[in-house]
C-alpha positions as CSV (number, residue, x, y, z in Angstrom):
1,M,-10.6,-20.9,39.2
2,N,-9.4,-22.6,36.0
3,A,-6.9,-25.5,36.6
4,T,-4.2,-23.9,34.4
5,V,-4.6,-20.5,36.2
6,E,-4.1,-22.6,39.6
7,D,-1.0,-24.4,38.2
8,F,0.2,-20.8,37.4
9,L,-0.2,-19.5,40.9
10,K,1.5,-22.6,42.5
11,Y,4.4,-22.1,40.1
12,L,4.7,-18.4,41.3
13,K,4.6,-19.5,44.9
14,F,6.7,-22.6,45.0
15,E,9.3,-22.2,41.8
16,R,9.5,-18.3,41.7
17,N,9.1,-17.7,45.6
18,Y,6.6,-15.0,45.3
19,S,5.0,-13.8,48.6
20,D,1.6,-14.8,49.6
21,Y,0.5,-11.4,49.2
22,T,1.6,-11.1,45.5
23,V,0.1,-14.6,44.9
24,D,-3.3,-13.4,46.2
25,A,-3.0,-10.3,44.1
26,Y,-2.5,-12.2,40.9
27,R,-5.2,-14.7,41.8
28,M,-7.5,-11.7,42.1
29,A,-6.4,-10.4,38.9
30,M,-6.8,-13.7,37.0
31,R,-10.1,-14.2,38.5
32,E,-11.4,-10.5,37.3
33,Y,-9.9,-11.2,33.8
34,E,-11.7,-14.6,33.6
35,D,-15.0,-12.9,34.7
36,Y,-14.5,-10.2,32.1
37,V,-13.6,-12.6,29.2
38,I,-16.7,-14.7,30.1
39,T,-18.7,-11.8,30.3
40,T,-17.5,-10.5,26.8
41,T,-17.2,-13.8,24.9
42,G,-19.5,-16.4,26.9
43,T,-16.4,-18.7,27.5
44,F,-12.9,-18.7,28.9
45,D,-10.1,-20.3,27.3
46,P,-6.7,-19.8,29.4
47,L,-4.7,-21.0,26.4
48,S,-6.1,-18.5,24.1
49,P,-5.0,-15.1,25.4
50,S,-6.1,-12.2,22.9
51,L,-4.6,-8.8,22.6
52,T,-8.1,-7.5,21.8
53,L,-9.5,-8.9,25.1
54,A,-6.4,-7.7,27.2
55,R,-6.8,-4.1,25.8
56,G,-10.6,-4.4,26.2
57,W,-10.1,-5.4,29.9
58,M,-7.6,-2.4,30.4
59,V,-10.2,0.1,29.1
60,N,-13.0,-1.6,31.2
61,M,-10.9,-1.1,34.4
62,G,-10.4,2.6,33.5
63,K,-14.2,3.0,33.0
64,H,-14.5,1.5,36.3
65,R,-12.2,4.3,37.8
66,L,-9.5,1.8,38.9
67,S,-6.3,3.7,39.9
68,A,-3.4,3.5,37.3
69,A,-1.4,1.3,40.0
70,S,-4.0,-1.2,40.1
71,I,-4.6,-1.4,36.3
72,K,-0.8,-2.0,36.0
73,Q,-0.8,-4.7,38.7
74,R,-3.5,-6.8,36.9
75,F,-1.8,-6.1,33.6
76,C,1.5,-7.7,35.0
77,A,-0.5,-10.5,36.4
78,L,-1.9,-11.5,33.0
79,R,1.5,-10.7,31.2
80,S,3.2,-13.0,33.6
81,F,0.5,-15.7,33.0
82,C,1.2,-15.5,29.3
83,R,5.0,-15.8,29.9
84,Y,4.2,-18.9,32.1
85,L,2.2,-20.5,29.1
86,R,4.9,-19.6,26.7
87,K,7.5,-21.2,29.2
88,K,5.4,-24.6,29.5
89,G,5.1,-24.6,25.7
90,L,1.2,-23.9,25.7
91,L,1.5,-20.8,23.9
92,A,3.1,-20.0,20.4
93,T,3.3,-16.4,20.9
94,N,2.7,-13.7,23.9
95,P,0.1,-11.3,22.5
96,L,0.8,-8.9,25.4
97,T,4.2,-8.0,24.1
98,L,2.2,-5.6,21.5
99,L,0.4,-4.0,24.5
100,P,2.4,-1.3,26.5
101,T,2.7,-1.5,30.3
102,P,0.3,1.0,31.7
103,K,2.2,4.1,33.0
104,V,1.8,5.0,36.7
105,P,2.5,8.8,37.7
106,K,5.3,9.2,40.0
107,S,4.7,10.6,43.1
108,L,6.6,11.6,46.2
109,P,6.3,9.3,49.0
110,V,4.3,10.3,52.1
111,W,6.4,10.7,55.2
112,V,6.5,12.2,58.7
113,R,9.4,14.6,59.9
114,E,11.9,13.2,62.3
115,D,10.8,15.4,65.3
116,L,7.1,14.6,64.6
117,M,7.8,11.1,64.4
118,D,9.7,11.0,67.7
119,D,6.9,12.8,69.4
120,L,4.3,10.0,68.1
121,I,6.5,7.1,69.2
122,D,7.7,8.5,72.5
123,N,4.1,9.9,73.4
124,P,2.8,8.1,76.7
125,Q,-0.5,7.6,75.1
126,F,0.3,3.9,74.7
127,G,-0.2,2.8,78.3
128,T,1.5,-0.2,79.9
129,D,-1.1,-3.1,79.3
130,F,-0.6,-5.7,76.5
131,I,-2.3,-3.7,73.6
132,G,-0.4,-0.5,74.6
133,L,2.9,-2.2,74.6
134,R,2.3,-4.0,71.4
135,D,1.3,-0.9,69.6
136,H,4.1,1.1,71.0
137,L,6.6,-1.6,69.7
138,L,5.0,-1.9,66.3
139,L,5.2,1.7,65.6
140,D,8.8,2.0,66.8
141,M,9.8,-1.3,64.8
142,L,8.2,-0.1,61.6
143,Y,10.1,3.3,61.9
144,S,13.4,2.0,63.4
145,T,13.8,-0.8,60.8
146,G,11.7,0.4,57.7
147,M,10.4,-3.2,57.2
148,R,7.2,-3.7,55.1
149,R,3.8,-4.4,56.8
150,S,3.9,-7.9,55.3
151,E,7.3,-8.5,56.6
152,A,6.2,-7.5,60.2
153,A,3.2,-9.7,59.9
154,G,5.3,-12.6,59.1
155,L,8.0,-12.3,61.9
156,R,8.8,-15.2,64.2
157,D,10.1,-15.1,67.8
158,S,13.1,-16.8,66.3
159,D,13.5,-14.0,63.8
160,V,14.4,-11.5,66.5
161,D,17.7,-11.8,68.1
162,L,17.9,-9.6,71.2
163,A,21.4,-10.5,72.1
164,N,23.0,-9.3,68.7
165,G,20.2,-6.7,68.1
166,T,19.0,-7.8,64.7
167,I,15.8,-8.8,63.1
168,R,15.9,-11.3,60.3
169,V,13.1,-10.3,57.8
170,K,11.8,-12.3,54.7
171,G,10.8,-9.8,51.9
172,K,9.7,-10.1,48.4
173,G,10.6,-12.9,46.6
174,N,11.3,-14.6,49.8
175,K,14.7,-12.9,50.0
176,E,16.0,-12.7,53.6
177,R,18.0,-9.7,55.1
178,V,19.1,-8.8,58.6
179,I,18.0,-5.5,59.9
180,P,20.0,-4.1,63.2
181,F,18.2,-2.2,65.8
182,G,19.1,-0.1,68.8
183,P,18.8,-0.4,72.7
184,E,15.4,1.5,72.9
185,L,13.8,-1.0,70.5
186,R,15.4,-4.0,72.5
187,L,13.9,-2.7,75.6
188,L,10.4,-2.4,74.2
189,I,10.8,-6.0,72.8
190,G,11.7,-7.3,76.0
191,Q,8.7,-5.5,77.9
192,Y,6.4,-6.7,75.1
193,K,7.3,-10.5,75.1
194,E,6.8,-10.5,78.9
195,A,3.4,-8.8,78.5
196,R,2.4,-11.3,75.7
197,T,3.4,-14.2,77.9
198,R,1.1,-12.9,80.7
199,E,-1.7,-12.0,78.2
200,V,-1.6,-15.3,76.2
201,G,-0.7,-17.6,78.8
202,G,2.4,-19.1,77.2
203,P,5.0,-18.7,74.4
204,T,3.8,-18.1,70.8
205,G,5.6,-18.8,67.5
206,T,4.3,-15.6,65.8
207,F,6.0,-12.4,67.2
208,L,3.1,-9.8,66.6
209,T,-0.3,-11.2,68.1
210,N,-3.6,-10.0,69.5
211,E,-4.8,-10.8,72.9
212,D,-5.4,-14.6,72.1
213,G,-2.0,-15.1,70.6
214,E,-3.3,-15.1,67.0
215,S,-0.9,-13.4,64.5
216,L,-1.5,-9.9,63.4
217,S,-2.3,-9.7,59.6
218,P,-0.9,-7.0,57.4
219,V,-4.3,-5.4,57.0
220,Q,-4.5,-5.2,61.0
221,I,-1.0,-3.5,61.0
222,S,-2.3,-1.0,58.5
223,K,-5.3,-0.3,60.5
224,L,-3.2,0.4,63.5
225,A,-0.9,2.5,61.7
226,H,-3.8,4.6,60.5
227,K,-5.1,4.9,63.9
228,Y,-2.0,6.5,65.4
229,L,-1.1,8.5,62.1
230,S,-4.4,10.0,62.3
231,Q,-3.2,12.7,64.6
232,F,-1.4,14.1,61.4
233,P,-4.6,15.2,59.7
234,T,-2.6,16.6,56.5
235,L,-1.0,13.4,55.7
236,A,-2.2,12.2,52.4
237,K,-1.8,8.6,53.4
238,K,-1.8,7.0,56.7
239,G,-0.9,3.3,56.2
240,A,1.9,1.4,57.6
241,H,4.2,2.3,54.5
242,V,4.5,5.8,55.9
243,F,6.7,4.5,58.5
244,R,8.9,2.9,55.9
245,H,9.1,6.1,54.0
246,S,9.7,8.1,57.0
247,F,12.7,5.8,57.9
248,A,14.3,6.0,54.4
249,T,13.8,10.0,54.0
250,N,14.9,10.9,57.7
251,M,18.1,8.6,57.3
252,L,19.0,10.1,53.9
253,A,18.5,13.6,55.4
254,E,20.8,12.8,58.2
255,G,23.4,11.8,55.8
256,A,23.1,7.9,55.5
257,D,24.7,6.2,52.6
258,L,22.1,5.4,49.7
259,M,23.6,2.1,49.2
260,A,23.2,1.3,52.8
261,V,19.6,2.3,52.9
262,K,18.9,0.4,49.9
263,E,20.1,-2.8,51.7
264,L,18.0,-2.0,54.9
265,L,14.8,-1.6,52.8
266,G,15.5,-4.8,50.8
267,H,15.2,-2.9,47.4
268,A,16.4,-4.9,44.4
269,S,17.2,-1.9,42.5
270,L,18.7,1.5,43.5
271,D,16.1,3.2,41.5
272,S,13.4,2.4,44.0
273,T,15.7,3.8,46.9
274,E,16.5,7.0,44.9
275,V,12.9,8.2,45.2
276,Y,13.7,9.0,48.8
277,T,16.3,11.7,48.0
278,H,13.9,14.4,47.5
279,L,14.5,17.5,49.5
280,T,13.2,17.6,52.9
281,P,11.7,20.8,54.1
282,Q,14.9,21.6,56.2
283,E,17.0,21.1,53.2
284,L,14.8,23.4,51.2
285,L,15.1,26.3,53.9
286,Q,18.9,25.7,54.0
287,N,19.1,25.9,50.2
288,Y,16.8,29.0,50.3
289,E,18.8,30.8,52.9
290,K,21.9,30.1,51.0
291,A,21.1,30.8,47.5
292,H,18.1,33.2,47.4
293,P,19.0,36.9,47.3
294,R,16.0,38.0,49.3
295,S,16.7,35.7,52.1
296,K,19.8,37.9,53.2
297,T,19.1,40.4,56.1
C-alpha cells in the first residue's frame, strides 16, 4: 500500500475515530483503486487523482456487477482520500466534486415478526452446554438491544453491567451509548458467564468467545445469525442485521417513540431511523379492515 494512502488510513483511525471495520473497507477500496490505475496507466501517483480515472473505475466496477452499495462505498473512500489530500495541502482541487455520488436504491429492511422472533429465541434447541448458552445469549442480545454485529464482537466483560441492567457499546465513530436490558437477558448473561468460565478455565476480557476463549469476530456472528435464521426460508437476508431491523421495527410497531429508538440504535440522523416506520403486516390488516369497503361483513 502506498505510504500516502497508509497515512490517510491512520488519519481515519486515530484522528477521525473511524471503526476498524470502516478503515479496513476503505483500505480495500483504495487498494482496488490503485490496482485499477496501475492497470490503466501503468503507474500510480496518489497525489494526482483524476476525474477520468475515477469515472472509469466506477464504470469498471459496474461491468464486474458490483452492487450499487459496494460502488458507493468505494466512491466514498476515494472522495474521502481526496478531501484528506486537500486538508493536508497536497491537492489544489478535488476532482471528485464533479462526480455525483452513486445512487443506492432504497429498500425496506428485512425483519422478523415479534411472535416468530419470540419462537426462535425461546426455542429449547440451544441446549445447556457452553455453545448452546452462548448462541442463545447472542440471539437474545442482538434482538433485545438492537446492537450491530461489530458492536457485539467488540464487547468486553466490563461493558456489561448486570447490577444496573445496561450494556455500554462503542458504535460508529467510536461513539459510546448505553443500552438497557431486561431480567431475561440478565439471567442468560449470568448462565453464559458461568459456562464460559468452566469452558475456558478462567475469566476473559472479551465478552463473546469461542471454546478457547478467543473473541468472536463480526463474520462469525453473522454466520451464527444465518444458521438460526435459516429456519425462515422466505427471508431475503439472514445476517445479524436482521435482529437489529426486527428490534427497531417491532418496537415502533408497539408504539415506541421514534427518538428513543434512534438513540438506542445509535443513529446519527433521524432519517436512518425513519426507515423502520414502514407498515407492519398487522398494521396493514388493521388499516384494511378499517378503511376498505369490502372488508366489512
